[in-house]
C-alpha positions as CSV (number, residue, x, y, z in Angstrom):
1,M,-37.5,-140.9,-98.6
2,S,-34.3,-139.3,-99.6
3,G,-35.0,-136.5,-97.1
4,I,-35.4,-138.9,-94.2
5,F,-32.0,-140.5,-94.9
6,Q,-30.5,-137.1,-95.3
7,S,-31.9,-136.0,-92.0
8,L,-30.7,-139.1,-90.2
9,S,-27.3,-138.6,-91.8
10,D,-27.2,-135.0,-90.5
11,L,-28.3,-136.1,-87.1
12,V,-25.5,-138.7,-86.8
13,T,-23.0,-136.2,-88.1
14,S,-24.2,-133.7,-85.5
15,L,-23.9,-136.3,-82.7
16,F,-20.3,-137.1,-83.8
17,E,-19.5,-133.3,-84.0
18,V,-20.9,-132.8,-80.4
19,I,-18.9,-135.8,-79.0
20,G,-15.8,-134.5,-80.8
21,S,-16.4,-131.0,-79.5
22,L,-16.7,-132.4,-75.9
23,F,-13.4,-134.2,-76.3
24,K,-11.7,-131.1,-77.7
25,T,-13.1,-129.0,-74.9
26,V,-11.8,-131.5,-72.2
27,F,-8.4,-131.6,-73.9
28,D,-8.2,-127.8,-74.1
29,L,-9.2,-127.6,-70.4
30,I,-6.5,-130.1,-69.4
31,Y,-3.9,-128.4,-71.6
32,G,-4.9,-125.0,-70.2
33,I,-4.5,-126.3,-66.6
34,F,-1.0,-127.8,-67.4
35,A,0.0,-124.6,-69.2
36,T,-1.1,-122.5,-66.2
37,I,0.8,-124.7,-63.7
38,L,3.9,-124.5,-65.9
39,N,3.6,-120.7,-66.3
40,V,3.2,-120.3,-62.5
41,F,6.4,-122.3,-61.9
42,S,8.4,-120.6,-64.7
43,G,7.1,-117.3,-63.5
44,A,8.2,-118.0,-59.9
45,I,11.7,-119.1,-61.1
46,N,12.0,-116.0,-63.3
47,M,10.9,-113.8,-60.3
48,V,13.6,-115.2,-58.1
49,L,16.2,-114.9,-60.9
50,E,15.3,-111.3,-61.5
51,F,15.4,-110.6,-57.8
52,F,18.9,-111.9,-57.5
53,K,19.9,-110.1,-60.7
54,G,18.6,-106.8,-59.2
55,M,20.4,-107.4,-56.0
56,V,23.7,-107.9,-57.9
57,E,23.1,-104.8,-59.9
58,L,22.3,-102.9,-56.6
59,A,25.4,-104.2,-55.0
60,G,27.5,-103.3,-58.0
61,G,26.0,-99.7,-58.0
62,V,26.7,-99.4,-54.3
63,V,30.3,-100.6,-54.7
64,G,30.8,-98.2,-57.6
65,F,29.5,-95.4,-55.6
66,V,31.7,-96.1,-52.7
67,F,34.8,-96.5,-54.8
68,G,34.0,-93.3,-56.7
69,N,33.8,-91.5,-53.4
70,I,37.0,-93.0,-52.2
71,I,38.7,-91.9,-55.4
72,I,37.3,-88.3,-55.1
73,I,38.4,-88.1,-51.4
74,G,41.9,-89.5,-52.3
75,V,42.3,-86.9,-55.1
76,L,41.3,-84.1,-52.7
77,A,43.7,-85.3,-50.0
78,I,46.5,-85.6,-52.6
79,A,45.7,-82.0,-53.8
80,F,45.7,-80.7,-50.3
81,F,49.0,-82.4,-49.4
82,G,50.5,-81.1,-52.7
83,F,49.2,-77.6,-51.8
84,L,50.9,-77.8,-48.3
85,Q,54.2,-79.0,-49.9
86,Y,54.0,-76.2,-52.4
87,Q,53.5,-73.6,-49.5
88,R,56.3,-75.1,-47.5
89,N,58.7,-75.1,-50.5
90,Q,57.9,-71.4,-51.1
91,G,58.8,-70.6,-47.5
92,R,55.4,-69.6,-46.4
93,T,53.9,-70.8,-43.1
94,V,50.9,-72.9,-43.5
95,K,48.3,-72.0,-40.9
96,V,45.0,-73.8,-40.2
97,G,43.0,-71.7,-37.9
98,D,45.5,-70.4,-35.2
99,K,47.9,-73.4,-35.6
100,K,51.0,-73.5,-37.8
101,L,51.5,-76.8,-39.6
102,N,55.3,-76.4,-40.2
């Protein structure tokens, strides 16, 4: 007789565990869907932010490159002008090709 009550008790416990497992599965499914939607939106926002961050870094790199080249060209122009002035001060004629510059 005790075995019958124990079997019935195990059956009722198993039924409650099945029902609880179904609720947990549904809750996990709903949570997973919301988490996925949230991750999609946050991923899209992060993608846009990273895109603009990359564009700013690219623009900064291009501006740095251009300014670096301007500085180098300016230094070369100053050096060339200084060389011409030095040649003139020494009394030498400065020729470029067949033309005299002084």
